C-alpha positions in Angstrom: -254.5 124.8 -110.7 -253.2 122.5 -113.0 -252.3 118.6 -112.1 -250.0 118.0 -108.7 -246.5 116.7 -110.2 -246.7 113.4 -107.4 -243.1 111.6 -109.0 -240.8 110.8 -112.2 -240.9 107.6 -113.5 -237.8 106.4 -116.5 -238.3 104.6 -119.1 -235.6 102.1 -119.2 -236.2 100.6 -122.7 -235.0 103.9 -123.8 -231.9 103.8 -122.0 -229.0 104.8 -124.4 -225.5 105.4 -125.0 -222.6 106.7 -127.1 -219.7 104.8 -126.2 -216.9 106.8 -125.9 -215.0 108.6 -123.2 -216.0 111.3 -120.7 -217.6 112.6 -117.5 -220.0 115.2 -116.3 -221.7 116.7 -118.9 -223.0 120.3 -117.6 -225.1 121.5 -120.1 -227.2 124.7 -121.7 -229.2 125.8 -124.3 -227.4 128.8 -126.6 -229.4 131.3 -128.8 -227.4 130.2 -132.2 -230.1 126.6 -130.6 -227.5 124.7 -130.3 -226.7 122.7 -126.3 -222.8 123.8 -124.8 -221.7 120.5 -122.6 -219.3 120.0 -120.4 -216.7 117.0 -120.7 -214.1 116.1 -118.1 -210.8 113.3 -117.8 -212.3 111.8 -121.6 -211.7 112.0 -125.1 -214.7 112.3 -126.6 -215.8 110.2 -129.6 -214.0 109.2 -132.5 -216.5 109.5 -134.5 -217.3 113.2 -134.2 -216.1 115.8 -136.4 -212.8 117.4 -134.4 -211.2 114.4 -133.1 -208.8 114.2 -131.8 -207.4 111.6 -129.1 -206.1 113.2 -127.2 -207.3 113.0 -123.0 -208.4 115.8 -122.0 -208.5 117.0 -118.1 -211.6 119.3 -119.2 -213.1 120.5 -123.1 -216.7 122.1 -123.9 -218.7 119.9 -127.2 -221.5 121.8 -128.8 -224.4 119.3 -129.1 -226.9 119.7 -131.8 -229.8 118.0 -132.3 -232.5 116.0 -130.3 -232.2 113.1 -128.0 -233.5 110.9 -131.2 -230.3 111.4 -133.0 -227.8 114.0 -131.5 -224.7 115.3 -132.8 -221.8 116.0 -131.0 -218.8 118.5 -132.2 -215.4 119.7 -130.3 -214.7 123.4 -130.5 -211.4 123.8 -131.1 -211.3 127.3 -129.9 -210.9 125.3 -126.0 -207.4 125.6 -125.2 -206.0 122.3 -124.7 -206.0 121.6 -121.2 -204.7 117.7 -120.6 -205.3 115.2 -119.0 -201.9 113.5 -117.2 -201.7 111.0 -114.4 -200.1 111.5 -112.1 -198.6 114.7 -112.7 -197.9 117.5 -110.0 -197.3 120.3 -112.0 -200.4 119.6 -114.2 -203.2 122.6 -114.7 -206.0 120.6 -113.2 -209.8 121.8 -113.8 -213.2 120.2 -114.0 -216.2 122.4 -116.5 -219.1 122.2 -114.4 -221.8 124.7 -114.2 -222.2 126.4 -117.8 -224.4 129.4 -119.0 -225.1 130.4 -122.5 -226.2 134.2 -122.6 -226.2 135.8 -126.2 -223.1 135.1 -127.5 -221.2 134.3 -124.5 -220.0 131.3 -123.2 -219.8 131.4 -118.8 -218.5 128.4 -118.1 -216.9 127.7 -114.4 -213.8 125.5 -113.6 -213.7 123.4 -110.5 -210.1 123.0 -108.5 -208.7 121.2 -105.8 -205.8 121.1 -104.2 -203.3 118.9 -105.2 -203.8 115.1 -107.2 -206.7 113.2 -106.2 -205.8 110.1 -104.6 -203.3 111.5 -102.5 -205.0 111.9 -98.3 -206.8 115.2 -98.1 -207.8 116.2 -101.6 -210.9 117.7 -102.1 -212.4 120.6 -104.9 -210.9 124.5 -102.8 -212.5 126.7 -105.8 -213.3 127.7 -109.7 -212.1 129.6 -112.0 -215.1 131.5 -114.2 -213.8 131.7 -117.7 -216.2 132.7 -120.4 -215.9 132.7 -125.1 -217.5 136.0 -126.6 -218.4 134.4 -129.9 -220.2 130.5 -128.9 -216.7 129.0 -128.4 -214.5 129.7 -130.9 -212.1 131.7 -128.5 -211.9 132.0 -125.1 -211.3 134.5 -121.5 -210.1 134.9 -118.6 -212.4 136.2 -115.8 -210.6 139.4 -116.7 -210.6 139.3 -119.8 -207.3 137.7 -121.2 -207.3 134.9 -122.6 -207.8 132.0 -121.4 -204.5 130.6 -119.1 -204.0 128.4 -116.9 -202.8 128.8 -113.2 -200.6 125.9 -111.9 -202.3 125.2 -108.0 -199.3 127.1 -106.1 -200.7 130.2 -108.6 -204.4 130.4 -107.5 -206.0 132.5 -105.2 -208.9 135.0 -104.6 -207.3 137.5 -107.7 -207.6 134.8 -110.9 -210.3 132.7 -109.1 -214.2 133.7 -109.0 -214.3 131.0 -105.3 -211.2 130.6 -103.9 -211.0 128.6 -100.0 -214.3 129.4 -98.7 -215.2 126.7 -96.7 -215.2 124.9 -99.8 -219.2 126.2 -100.2 -218.8 127.1 -104.4 -216.2 124.7 -105.5 -218.8 122.6 -107.6 -221.0 125.2 -108.8 -224.3 124.1 -110.7 -225.8 126.8 -112.9 -230.2 127.3 -113.1 -230.8 126.6 -116.9 -234.2 128.3 -118.3 -234.6 128.2 -121.5 -233.2 128.9 -124.5 -230.7 131.8 -123.9 -232.4 131.7 -120.7 -235.1 133.8 -122.1 -237.0 132.5 -119.3 -236.0 134.7 -116.7 -238.2 136.8 -115.8 -235.6 139.4 -113.7 -232.9 138.9 -114.7 -230.2 137.4 -112.0 -228.1 133.6 -113.4 -229.0 131.5 -109.7 -225.9 128.7 -108.8 -226.6 126.7 -106.8 -223.2 124.6 -105.1 -222.5 122.0 -102.0 -222.1 123.9 -98.8 -218.8 122.0 -98.1 -216.7 118.6 -98.6 -217.9 117.0 -95.8 -220.9 114.4 -94.6 -223.1 117.0 -93.1 -222.2 120.0 -95.1 -221.7 118.6 -98.0 -225.2 117.2 -98.9 -226.2 121.1 -97.8 -227.3 122.3 -100.7 -226.4 126.9 -101.1 -227.4 129.6 -103.3 -225.9 132.6 -104.8 -227.4 134.6 -107.8 -225.8 138.0 -109.7 -227.4 140.0 -112.6 -226.4 138.5 -116.4 -224.6 141.7 -117.2 -221.6 142.0 -114.0 -221.7 137.3 -114.2 -217.6 138.5 -114.2 -217.7 141.1 -111.7 -217.6 138.7 -107.8 -218.7 141.8 -106.0 -222.2 141.9 -107.8 -222.6 138.4 -105.8 -225.6 136.9 -103.7 -225.7 135.1 -101.5 -229.5 132.9 -100.1 -229.1 133.6 -96.7 -232.5 132.9 -95.5 -236.8 132.7 -96.8 -239.0 134.1 -95.9 -242.7 133.3 -94.7 -243.8 134.0 -97.8 -241.4 132.3 -100.1 -239.0 135.1 -100.6 -235.3 134.6 -100.0 -232.8 137.5 -98.0 -229.8 138.1 -100.2 -226.7 139.1 -98.7 -223.4 140.3 -100.4 -220.8 138.8 -97.6 -220.7 134.5 -98.2 -220.1 134.0 -94.8 -224.2 135.1 -94.4 -224.9 132.1 -96.8 -227.7 130.0 -95.1 -229.4 127.0 -96.1 -231.8 126.2 -99.5 -232.7 122.1 -99.1 -230.6 120.1 -97.1 -230.5 116.3 -98.8 -229.6 112.6 -96.5 -226.7 112.1 -94.9 -224.9 109.3 -95.9 -223.7 109.5 -99.1 -220.2 111.7 -99.1 -217.8 109.5 -99.8 -214.0 110.1 -97.8 -212.1 108.9 -99.5 -210.8 110.6 -103.1 -212.2 113.8 -103.0 -215.1 113.9 -101.4 -217.6 114.0 -104.0 -221.3 114.6 -104.6 -224.7 116.4 -104.1 -224.2 118.9 -107.1 -227.3 118.9 -109.0 -229.3 119.6 -112.0 -231.4 122.7 -112.5 -233.9 123.8 -114.6 -237.3 125.5 -115.2 -240.0 124.0 -117.2 -242.2 126.3 -118.5 -245.6 124.6 -119.7 -245.2 123.4 -115.7 -244.7 126.6 -114.1 -242.0 124.3 -112.0 -238.0 124.3 -111.0 -237.0 120.6 -111.1 -233.6 119.4 -109.6 -232.1 116.2 -110.2 -229.0 115.0 -108.2 -227.4 112.6 -106.4 -224.9 111.0 -103.3 -221.9 108.7 -103.4 -222.3 105.8 -102.5 -219.4 104.4 -100.6 -217.5 101.8 -98.7 -218.4 102.2 -95.1 -214.9 100.5 -93.9 -213.2 102.4 -96.1 -214.8 105.1 -97.5 -213.6 104.3 -101.3 -216.1 106.1 -103.8 -218.2 103.7 -106.4 -219.2 101.2 -103.6 -222.5 99.9 -104.7 -225.0 102.0 -106.6 -225.8 105.7 -105.9 -228.7 107.4 -104.7 -230.5 109.6 -106.9 -233.2 111.4 -106.0 -235.7 114.6 -108.1 -237.6 117.3 -106.3 -239.7 120.9 -107.5 -240.1 123.8 -107.2 -241.4 127.4 -107.0 -238.9 129.6 -106.8 -234.8 129.0 -107.9 -234.9 129.4 -104.2 -236.6 126.8 -102.7 -239.0 125.1 -100.8 -238.1 122.2 -102.7 -240.8 118.9 -102.3 -238.8 115.3 -103.5 -241.0 113.9 -106.0 -238.8 110.5 -106.2 -236.0 108.6 -104.6 -234.3 105.7 -105.1 -231.7 104.1 -103.3 -230.2 102.3 -105.9 -229.9 103.9 -108.4 -229.7 101.2 -111.6 -230.2 102.3 -114.7 -231.5 99.5 -117.1 -232.5 97.8 -113.7 -228.0 97.0 -114.4 -226.7 95.9 -110.0 -223.7 96.9 -111.4 -224.2 100.8 -111.8 -222.2 103.2 -110.7 -224.4 106.4 -112.0 -223.5 110.0 -110.7 -223.8 113.6 -112.3 -228.4 113.5 -113.3 -228.1 116.4 -115.7 -231.6 117.5 -117.4 -231.2 119.2 -120.4 -232.7 121.8 -121.2 -233.6 121.8 -125.0 -234.3 117.9 -124.1 -237.9 118.7 -122.4 -240.6 118.2 -124.4 -242.9 121.0 -125.1 -245.9 119.6 -123.2 -243.3 119.2 -119.9 -244.2 115.6 -119.3 -241.1 114.4 -119.2 -237.6 115.1 -120.2 -234.4 113.3 -121.0 -231.7 112.5 -118.5 -227.8 112.1 -118.8 -225.9 111.0 -116.4 -222.3 108.7 -117.0 -221.7 105.9 -115.2 -218.0 104.3 -113.7 -219.1 101.1 -113.3 -215.5 99.0 -114.7 -216.3 94.8 -116.6 -214.0 93.5 -117.5 -211.3 95.8 -117.3 -213.3 99.0 -119.6 -215.6 100.9 -118.2 -218.5 100.7 -121.0 -220.6 103.8 -120.1 -218.2 106.4 -119.1 -219.7 107.9 -121.3 -222.5 110.4 -122.3 -225.7 108.0 -121.6 -229.5 109.8 -121.4 -232.9 108.1 -121.0 -236.4 109.4 -121.9 -238.3 110.4 -118.3 -242.0 110.3 -117.5 -243.3 113.4 -114.2 -246.1 111.3 -113.0 -249.2 113.5 -112.3 -252.4 113.2 -111.1 -255.8 115.6 -110.5 
C-alpha cells in the first residue's frame, strides 16, 4: 500500500498570472505533446503569436512548454465566434469540455437559452465540434464545416445534448495523460452538473462513450448507480441517470445564469488516483447576484471515474495569493503539468474581481499545489 492522500497545499508564492483576458481554460494533452485549452469571452494576449485583438466568445489555444514559461498560440483555423454585447442574434457558445484523441480534438460548446443578463437565462445544451488535424480545421458533429446555429435553430439534431432537464449543458471531459494513453477501458468520460438550480446543480452526473463513437449520441451511456464492489451500472437513457457525487448546497447563484460545480477531473498515474477540483459560486443572499464574495474550492480523489469520491480539501473562501478580493472560479488541473511522481500539480483559474475599473486577473492564472500524504 502506498501513502494515504490526506489533503493538498496551495503554494501561494508560486501564484502567477499571464495578463491578457479570457476565462475557463478546460485543457487537454495531445499526441504532439502540446496542450490545447479553451478560452471564453476574451482576447488572449497581445504578445502571443496569432493575436488578433478580437474579443472572442470562444476560441481554442495551443499551450507549449511547462508552467515555468508557457507559450500560447492561437489556432487560426478555428472559425471566428465574436462576442457582441447585447446582440440577440449572435451565435453564443462557450467552449468547455475538450479531449485530444490521436489527431483529433473534440470540444463541447455550451449554449444558453438567451442573453445572460435577462431573466431566466441558463445553459440548455451543448454542441459537439471537432478538428481532425489538431486544430487546423474544424467540423460540426456531422462532419460538415463548423458553423454557428442561432438560438432559434438549435435542436437535438445539431446539438449532442439539448434541453435534457438542464443536465449535460456544462461538460467536463476526464483527462488521462498524453493522448488519453493512460485509459485502459476505451471509454471517454464526461462529467456535468445535474441541473441548473441549487439542489441539482451541486449534484454530479456522468456519461461515457467509446472513443471511436464520440460523435454518435446513440452510443453514450449514463451512470445509474454504484455497486457494493464499486463497479458501476449504466444505461443508454439519459433519464435513468443517477448521481455520482453531491457537493454542498448554498453555492449556486440564481441571477445572471446559474453557474458553478463544473469540475476538472484528471487521472494521476503515479498515485493511482482520479483527482477532481471543483468550485461553488458565492452569491449575494438578498438578490442572488454572482461573485459576491470568495468562492468555494474543494478537492476529491477516487479509485474509479465514478467514485466514490473522498474529499481531501475544503476552502469556503478561496483566495489565491491570500487576496480577500479574489473571485476565483473554474479551477482546472492541467494534465501535462502533473509532477512525474504525482505529488504535485498546477491549478489554473480565472478571477472575476474588479480593481480600479479593471479586471487584472480575468485571465490564465496558475499556482503549484502539493499533495499531502501520510504513511
